[in-house]
C-alpha beads as a LAMMPS data file, in Angstrom:
LAMMPS data file: protein, C-alpha beads

201 atoms
200 bonds

1 atom types
1 bond types

-500.0 500.0 xlo xhi
-500.0 500.0 ylo yhi
-500.0 500.0 zlo zhi

Masses

1 110.0

Atoms # bond

1 1 1 160.509 94.952 127.802
2 1 1 159.826 98.674 127.462
3 1 1 158.105 98.085 124.127
4 1 1 155.558 95.657 125.543
5 1 1 152.647 98.100 125.623
6 1 1 153.261 99.396 122.071
7 1 1 153.502 95.792 120.885
8 1 1 150.203 94.884 122.533
9 1 1 148.570 97.816 120.753
10 1 1 150.154 96.699 117.475
11 1 1 148.930 93.126 117.992
12 1 1 145.408 94.355 118.702
13 1 1 145.275 96.535 115.595
14 1 1 146.799 93.807 113.406
15 1 1 144.282 91.241 114.674
16 1 1 141.078 93.274 114.754
17 1 1 141.412 95.056 111.407
18 1 1 139.882 93.352 108.339
19 1 1 141.965 90.833 106.456
20 1 1 141.517 87.477 104.713
21 1 1 141.326 85.530 107.986
22 1 1 138.808 87.920 109.531
23 1 1 136.572 87.685 106.475
24 1 1 136.658 83.881 106.481
25 1 1 135.867 83.758 110.203
26 1 1 132.965 86.154 109.696
27 1 1 131.536 84.096 106.845
28 1 1 132.049 80.766 108.603
29 1 1 130.309 81.962 111.752
30 1 1 127.383 83.330 109.755
31 1 1 126.930 79.968 108.063
32 1 1 127.763 77.513 110.834
33 1 1 127.651 79.370 114.139
34 1 1 130.289 80.509 116.603
35 1 1 130.983 77.114 118.183
36 1 1 131.764 75.415 114.871
37 1 1 133.963 78.345 113.863
38 1 1 136.141 78.233 116.990
39 1 1 138.547 75.626 115.527
40 1 1 139.140 77.961 112.571
41 1 1 139.778 80.851 114.974
42 1 1 142.178 78.836 117.145
43 1 1 144.021 77.406 114.159
44 1 1 144.454 80.835 112.581
45 1 1 145.766 82.399 115.791
46 1 1 148.163 79.544 116.555
47 1 1 149.364 79.559 112.948
48 1 1 150.058 83.298 113.033
49 1 1 151.937 82.987 116.333
50 1 1 153.999 80.120 114.894
51 1 1 154.971 82.275 111.919
52 1 1 156.135 85.011 114.299
53 1 1 158.374 82.425 115.991
54 1 1 159.675 81.102 112.665
55 1 1 160.449 84.597 111.378
56 1 1 162.123 85.547 114.645
57 1 1 164.311 82.444 114.640
58 1 1 165.787 83.059 111.213
59 1 1 163.176 82.701 108.500
60 1 1 162.660 86.454 108.399
61 1 1 166.351 87.053 107.742
62 1 1 166.268 84.420 105.007
63 1 1 163.335 86.152 103.315
64 1 1 165.058 89.521 103.525
65 1 1 168.162 88.042 101.907
66 1 1 166.078 86.508 99.116
67 1 1 163.488 89.129 98.096
68 1 1 162.438 87.082 95.071
69 1 1 161.396 84.236 97.357
70 1 1 159.434 86.669 99.505
71 1 1 157.818 88.103 96.360
72 1 1 156.907 84.630 95.075
73 1 1 155.401 83.604 98.424
74 1 1 153.329 86.779 98.553
75 1 1 151.950 86.287 95.045
76 1 1 151.203 82.622 95.700
77 1 1 149.186 83.692 98.730
78 1 1 147.308 86.360 96.790
79 1 1 146.428 83.943 93.991
80 1 1 145.371 81.177 96.381
81 1 1 143.148 83.541 98.349
82 1 1 141.690 84.801 95.065
83 1 1 140.831 81.224 94.114
84 1 1 139.251 80.681 97.532
85 1 1 137.223 83.876 97.082
86 1 1 135.940 82.597 93.741
87 1 1 134.946 79.268 95.321
88 1 1 133.045 81.084 98.060
89 1 1 131.402 83.446 95.567
90 1 1 130.193 80.559 93.406
91 1 1 128.989 78.326 96.261
92 1 1 125.420 77.086 95.707
93 1 1 122.648 78.556 97.806
94 1 1 121.855 75.115 99.192
95 1 1 125.134 75.213 101.086
96 1 1 124.241 78.504 102.729
97 1 1 120.849 77.887 104.259
98 1 1 122.029 75.351 106.815
99 1 1 120.718 72.327 104.900
100 1 1 124.046 71.348 103.378
101 1 1 127.745 71.896 103.834
102 1 1 130.274 71.708 101.041
103 1 1 133.472 69.715 101.276
104 1 1 135.519 72.921 101.107
105 1 1 133.737 74.363 104.132
106 1 1 134.398 71.226 106.188
107 1 1 138.124 71.801 105.742
108 1 1 137.976 75.283 107.282
109 1 1 138.789 74.008 110.741
110 1 1 141.808 73.970 113.026
111 1 1 144.396 72.876 110.468
112 1 1 142.898 74.957 107.668
113 1 1 143.051 78.031 109.884
114 1 1 146.737 77.421 110.570
115 1 1 147.519 76.615 106.935
116 1 1 145.727 79.761 105.808
117 1 1 148.356 81.856 107.564
118 1 1 151.074 80.349 105.379
119 1 1 149.489 81.944 102.301
120 1 1 148.179 85.089 103.971
121 1 1 150.345 88.101 102.983
122 1 1 148.991 90.103 105.919
123 1 1 150.309 87.516 108.393
124 1 1 153.810 87.515 106.918
125 1 1 153.999 91.312 106.848
126 1 1 152.817 91.388 110.455
127 1 1 155.411 88.813 111.542
128 1 1 158.248 90.637 109.778
129 1 1 157.157 93.894 111.424
130 1 1 156.991 92.268 114.868
131 1 1 160.496 90.852 114.642
132 1 1 162.020 93.967 113.054
133 1 1 160.521 96.446 115.507
134 1 1 159.946 94.607 118.781
135 1 1 162.399 91.669 118.928
136 1 1 165.673 93.351 119.886
137 1 1 168.677 91.392 118.539
138 1 1 171.139 89.972 121.026
139 1 1 171.268 87.441 123.863
140 1 1 167.852 86.091 124.777
141 1 1 166.270 87.002 121.450
142 1 1 164.660 83.566 121.106
143 1 1 162.956 84.016 124.473
144 1 1 161.758 87.491 123.493
145 1 1 160.370 86.175 120.206
146 1 1 158.548 83.370 122.039
147 1 1 157.078 85.885 124.496
148 1 1 155.923 88.161 121.667
149 1 1 154.312 85.202 119.899
150 1 1 152.507 84.159 123.095
151 1 1 151.223 87.696 123.668
152 1 1 150.100 87.947 120.057
153 1 1 148.237 84.653 120.429
154 1 1 146.511 85.854 123.600
155 1 1 145.397 89.089 121.928
156 1 1 144.432 87.674 118.539
157 1 1 142.107 84.992 119.966
158 1 1 139.506 87.419 121.390
159 1 1 139.895 89.715 118.376
160 1 1 138.996 86.962 115.922
161 1 1 136.344 85.827 118.380
162 1 1 134.700 89.227 117.959
163 1 1 134.561 88.629 114.205
164 1 1 132.911 85.266 114.853
165 1 1 130.277 86.944 117.032
166 1 1 129.764 89.582 114.355
167 1 1 129.194 86.848 111.787
168 1 1 126.630 85.147 113.985
169 1 1 124.793 88.439 114.363
170 1 1 124.816 88.939 110.604
171 1 1 123.296 85.482 110.101
172 1 1 120.159 86.596 111.930
173 1 1 119.632 89.237 109.258
174 1 1 119.950 86.775 106.369
175 1 1 117.508 83.961 106.993
176 1 1 116.728 82.923 103.405
177 1 1 119.010 81.000 101.057
178 1 1 118.934 83.884 98.587
179 1 1 119.933 86.427 101.233
180 1 1 122.732 84.176 102.443
181 1 1 123.925 83.793 98.862
182 1 1 124.248 87.572 98.617
183 1 1 126.041 87.660 101.961
184 1 1 128.362 84.914 100.759
185 1 1 129.172 86.881 97.612
186 1 1 129.893 90.021 99.628
187 1 1 132.279 88.053 101.842
188 1 1 133.999 86.668 98.743
189 1 1 134.515 90.155 97.327
190 1 1 135.884 91.388 100.667
191 1 1 138.253 88.418 100.779
192 1 1 139.438 89.197 97.253
193 1 1 139.984 92.871 98.063
194 1 1 141.829 92.127 101.315
195 1 1 144.076 89.630 99.515
196 1 1 144.997 92.061 96.742
197 1 1 145.640 94.881 99.198
198 1 1 148.535 92.750 100.419
199 1 1 149.859 92.039 96.932
200 1 1 153.500 93.049 96.349
201 1 1 153.977 95.927 93.919

Bonds

1 1 1 2
2 1 2 3
3 1 3 4
4 1 4 5
5 1 5 6
6 1 6 7
7 1 7 8
8 1 8 9
9 1 9 10
10 1 10 11
11 1 11 12
12 1 12 13
13 1 13 14
14 1 14 15
15 1 15 16
16 1 16 17
17 1 17 18
18 1 18 19
19 1 19 20
20 1 20 21
21 1 21 22
22 1 22 23
23 1 23 24
24 1 24 25
25 1 25 26
26 1 26 27
27 1 27 28
28 1 28 29
29 1 29 30
30 1 30 31
31 1 31 32
32 1 32 33
33 1 33 34
34 1 34 35
35 1 35 36
36 1 36 37
37 1 37 38
38 1 38 39
39 1 39 40
40 1 40 41
41 1 41 42
42 1 42 43
43 1 43 44
44 1 44 45
45 1 45 46
46 1 46 47
47 1 47 48
48 1 48 49
49 1 49 50
50 1 50 51
51 1 51 52
52 1 52 53
53 1 53 54
54 1 54 55
55 1 55 56
56 1 56 57
57 1 57 58
58 1 58 59
59 1 59 60
60 1 60 61
61 1 61 62
62 1 62 63
63 1 63 64
64 1 64 65
65 1 65 66
66 1 66 67
67 1 67 68
68 1 68 69
69 1 69 70
70 1 70 71
71 1 71 72
72 1 72 73
73 1 73 74
74 1 74 75
75 1 75 76
76 1 76 77
77 1 77 78
78 1 78 79
79 1 79 80
80 1 80 81
81 1 81 82
82 1 82 83
83 1 83 84
84 1 84 85
85 1 85 86
86 1 86 87
87 1 87 88
88 1 88 89
89 1 89 90
90 1 90 91
91 1 91 92
92 1 92 93
93 1 93 94
94 1 94 95
95 1 95 96
96 1 96 97
97 1 97 98
98 1 98 99
99 1 99 100
100 1 100 101
101 1 101 102
102 1 102 103
103 1 103 104
104 1 104 105
105 1 105 106
106 1 106 107
107 1 107 108
108 1 108 109
109 1 109 110
110 1 110 111
111 1 111 112
112 1 112 113
113 1 113 114
114 1 114 115
115 1 115 116
116 1 116 117
117 1 117 118
118 1 118 119
119 1 119 120
120 1 120 121
121 1 121 122
122 1 122 123
123 1 123 124
124 1 124 125
125 1 125 126
126 1 126 127
127 1 127 128
128 1 128 129
129 1 129 130
130 1 130 131
131 1 131 132
132 1 132 133
133 1 133 134
134 1 134 135
135 1 135 136
136 1 136 137
137 1 137 138
138 1 138 139
139 1 139 140
140 1 140 141
141 1 141 142
142 1 142 143
143 1 143 144
144 1 144 145
145 1 145 146
146 1 146 147
147 1 147 148
148 1 148 149
149 1 149 150
150 1 150 151
151 1 151 152
152 1 152 153
153 1 153 154
154 1 154 155
155 1 155 156
156 1 156 157
157 1 157 158
158 1 158 159
159 1 159 160
160 1 160 161
161 1 161 162
162 1 162 163
163 1 163 164
164 1 164 165
165 1 165 166
166 1 166 167
167 1 167 168
168 1 168 169
169 1 169 170
170 1 170 171
171 1 171 172
172 1 172 173
173 1 173 174
174 1 174 175
175 1 175 176
176 1 176 177
177 1 177 178
178 1 178 179
179 1 179 180
180 1 180 181
181 1 181 182
182 1 182 183
183 1 183 184
184 1 184 185
185 1 185 186
186 1 186 187
187 1 187 188
188 1 188 189
189 1 189 190
190 1 190 191
191 1 191 192
192 1 192 193
193 1 193 194
194 1 194 195
195 1 195 196
196 1 196 197
197 1 197 198
198 1 198 199
199 1 199 200
200 1 200 201
């Protein structure tokens, strides 16, 4: 595959640049530590790779044939992420100082990370771009799509891991409940902004 190196660069940029998943990983790591955030990281990366496979095996063509469905899915994702941002913004300080964990936070694990990709506009745009640009149509396309998904998974894991480490470093700067509340609110605003940047026009 002559496009392998360009794809690897694309996967790195798509994974390391800020987006809803990155913001949630950063906030989770700051509040719970890197180890407890790893399931979220793994779930998000596996979920994104699975969407690449699904798009490459026909879902992408279906979405392109039905732009209204694609539009509706994108707006559902934006609105859901906006709701999640509001929940994070309004979380009580007691849940941020390590003394308590809300029910919502407990769900941000392996399955939540994977499910998040279903409503993440950035993930769908990335998957459509991967299949359109790098998965050459023809015999063996399914194998090429699977290989691209595996490479994307291998690259996205350490990229999101870097965001988890960054979140843990940020936690050392915000040791009080009040400071963590402010940090939480900043993360919520960033999540909201990143969600609306992916909103369809």
